[in-house]
N, C-alpha and C positions, 0 to 999 in steps of 0.2 A: 122176328124177334129183335129187340132193340139191343144195341152194343152198351156195355157198361160204360160209365162216366169216366173219361180219361184221367180226370184228377184223381179219383179214386184207385184206378189201376196204379198210378205213379206213387200214391201214398202206400198203397198196399205192397208194391214192389220195393219202396224205400224200407218199410218195416220188414220184410222178408231179408232184405239185403243187410240190414243192421243186425237181424236176429241170427243170421248165419255167421256172424263175426261176434257174437256176444262174448265169447271167451276172451278174446283180446281187449274188448271194451271194458268188461267187468274186471279182468286182471289188472289192467293200467290204472282203472278207478280206484280200485281196492289198493293198489300200491301207492298211489297217490294219497289215499286217505291214511294209510298207515305212516307214510311219510309225514303227512300233516300232523298226526298224533305225536310222533317223535319229535318234530321239530317244535310243536306247542310246549312240550315239557322240557326240551333242551334249551330253547331260547331264553336268555337270563331276562327274569321279569324286571319291569320297571314300575316305580311308584310314583305318582303325581302330586305335588303339592303347590300352593299358589297363594301369593298375596294380592290384594286389591289396594291400590293407591289412587288418592286424589292430589293432583299438584296444588301447591300454595300459589297465591296470586302475586306475592311479593318476595323480593329478595333483598331488600335493604331495610335493616333495622332502623337505620337514622331517618329514613323517609317516613316509616310507618309510625315511629314513636317519638321522635324529636322534632319532626317538622310540624310547625303550627298550621301550614297550608296543605296538609296532607288530602288526598282525594280517595275515593273507592278503591282505586287501584293499589292504595296503601294499607289496606285493612289487612292484618296479620291473621285475622279468623276467616277471611274469604276464601272460596274455593277458586281455582284457576280456571282460565278457559281452554279452548283447543290449542291455542298458541303455547300456553303453559304446559299442557300435556305432551305437545311435540317436543318442547326442550327437556321434559323429564325423560322422554324416551330416548334422546340423543344422549343423555348422560347413562341411561341404562345400558345403550349399545356401546359405550364408550370402551377403548382398550383397556383403561385403567380399571373399570370394574370387572372386565373379563380376568384380567391378570391378577387382581387381587383375590378373586373368587377361586380361580384356577390353583393359585399358590396355597390358598387356606385349606382347600379340601383335597390338595393333591389329585386334581383331575387328571393329570397325565396317566396316573395309576389306574384311576377309576375307569377311564376310557380305554384302558389298555393299549396306551400309545407307548411304542418304544423310546425310551430317552435318547438313544443314541441314532435315531431315525433322522435322515436329512430333511424330511417334511413333516416333522414332529409339530412345529408351530403351526402350519396349515391344516394339519390333521386336528390339532387341539381345538383351531377355530371352528372347523366344520363340525366337529364332535359338539362343541359348545352349543353351536346353533342349533342342532339336532335336539339336543336335551333342554335348552333354557330358551324360552321365547317370552317376547313383550308384545302385548296387543293393547291397542286403544279401544275402549268399549263404546258403545252408543251411548252410555250414561255419562261419558266425560272422563271415566277413570282409567287406569292403566293396570292391567292384569300381568303379573309376573307367574309364569309356570315354569316349574322345575321338575324334570324327570330324573330319577336316580334310582338303582338297584337296591338302595338301602332307605326304607321309609323314613327313618328318623333324619338321616343325613339330607333328604330331599326337602324336610321342612326347614332345618337349619340353614341350608343353601338359600331357600327363597327369603327367609327373614335377614341373612347376611346380606344378599343383594340389596333388599330394601333400605338396610341401614348405610350401605355405602353410598347410596344417592346423597346424604347429607354429607357425608365425609369427601366424597369426591366435589360436590358443589362448594363445600367449604374451602378445600384446597385451591379451587380455581379462584374463588372470591378473594381470598387472603393474599393471593399473589398480586392481585391489582389493588386492594385494599392497604397492603403495606406499602406500596409505592405511593400511593395518595396520601396515607398518613404521614410519611416522611416528608413528602413535598410541603405539606401544610404546616408540620412541625418546624420546618426550617424556615419557612415564610414567618411564622409566629416568633420564632427566636431573633430572626433578622429584623423584624419590625420592632420588637423589644429592645433590641441593642439600640437602634436608631432613636427610639424615644428617650432612653436614657441619655443619649448624646444631646438631644434637644433640651433636655431638663438640665444637664450639666451647663450648657451654654446659657441657658435662661438664669440659671444661679449666678453665674459670674456678672451677668448684665444687672441683676438685682443688687450684687455687692457694690456696683457702680452707681447705683441709685435709681435704676429704671425698675419698677415694680408692676405698675399697670399703666401703660402710656396715656390711654384715653382718660382714666380717672385722674392721674396726675396732672394731665394737661389742664382739665377742668378746674381742679382745685388750685393749681398754681395761678391760672388767669383770675381766678376770684381772690385769691390773696394778694396777687400783684396789683390789682385794681385797688384793694383796699389800702395797701401800702402807699400808692401813689397818691390816694385821696388824702392820707394822712401826713404826706411827705416824709416818710421813713426811708431815708436813703439807704440805711444799711440793709433794711429787709428787701427793697428794691433790688439792690447789687445781689444778694443772697438768692433772689429768686431768677435773676438774669443767669447765674451761674448754673442753677438747676435747669433752666430751659436749655442751657448750651449742652447739658448731659443728655436730656431728652431729645434734642435736636441730632446729636451725634449716634445715640445708641437706640433711640425710639423705634426707628424703622426695623432695625433688626430684631428688637423684640417683638414687634407686631407681626412680623414675618414668622419667627419662631412660635409664637402663640398660636396662630392660625395654622401652621404645620403641626404643631402638638395637637391640636384639637382634631385634625383630619387623620392623623396617625392613629390616635387613640380609638377613634371611631372604627377605622379599618381593622384595628387590633381586636375589637370587640367582635366584629364580623368573622375574623379568621378564627378566633378562639372557640367561636360557635361550630365553624366548619371543622375545626380539629376535634371537638367533642363528638360531631357526627361521624368523622372519620375514624376515630377511636371506637365508636360503637360499632360500625361496620366490620372494622378488624377483629373485634372480640366477639361479634355475633355468632351466636349458636342457634339461631331460630331454625327449626326444620323446614325442608323445601318441599314436604310433602305430608299428606294425612294418610295414615293408614287405617283403612276401614276394616279389613280382615287379616288377622296375622296367620302365617302359614301353621297348619295343624299336620301332625304326623298321620299320613294316611294309613288305613287299616285294610285297604284292598288294592291289588296292583291294577295299573292302567294299562299295561301292555306287557304281553300280547293277549289279545282275547281268543282263547284256545279253540273255541267253537269257530269262530271266523277263520282262523288259520287253517283248521281241519275242512271246513267247507271251501275255501279259497283252494287250497291243495287239491281235494277231491274234484273240483269243477275244473281245474286246470289240467288234471290227469285225463278226465273225460274228453275234454276238447283236443288233447294231444292224441288220444286215441283215434277220434274221428280224423283228424289231420293225417295221422299215418294210413289209415284206412283209404283216404282219397288219394295220397300219394301212392300207395301200392296199386290201386286201380289204374291211376293214370300211366303209371310204369308199365302195367300189363298192356293198356291199349296202345303205348307206344311200341312196345315189342312186337305186338300183333301186327301193327301197320307195316312194319319193317320186316315181317317175315316171309 
């Protein structure tokens, strides 16, 4: 007569072994199930709302609208690339966006953080990260997900955060744009003052008889030649006096005239730059495209009750098995020392 398969004997012994301790296993499993049911209904539910954003490709209104040599990177209607999306994520993760959101929606109270706690700021940051996430999608967009125990507040927070992108970005750009605008405005004012001084100096020279050095010299030579041919000594003497004035002040007039031409040309360029700086300072162009506005969710996202009950039951079952193993090992140790 052949002996039974050893594997079958071990399996049969294991079944009998567990069956003999079924009360402990079933008791702990049922206890875990009941605990999971209670936890599923006690845990505060959270609702999820999300916004989908695409980054804009340009941040400069002057380059996009006022520059005649604008490129594809300056198209205000173009979507941004991965680099622009990374910049958008950096703004979303900034302390300024978090602080404004926390203050506007009183997140200290919403996340049940004690105001007098020494670690309240750290607790707020960690709770904020747990409830609000930013994700770069495979389509090149950025997803903003907000969890909150009130569905309408979840939608309001998501839309508020999306709006803060433009607000924070505008504040950052305006700080630099204001300094650039002041610098160009000061240079324009300085150059205008200098041109006025040049014009005043040229006006004095005109009163002395120098109006246009090159034209006057040409005409005087022509008239002087005619006077010499006619033998008109009075005219010759008069033009000699005029030549003395040109010789004395003509060089200064030419220098001022050339300088005036160059400075007026510079002023034209600076005024164009001033116009661009003013446009950048006053720019209110959005830095993102909103694909989907956040909507009020009608179903909670957390907790999933059946999953909580299942995990709790399985954990209790495994705990029962672990206790049985420990109990048997303790018995073997005591028997070996008896």
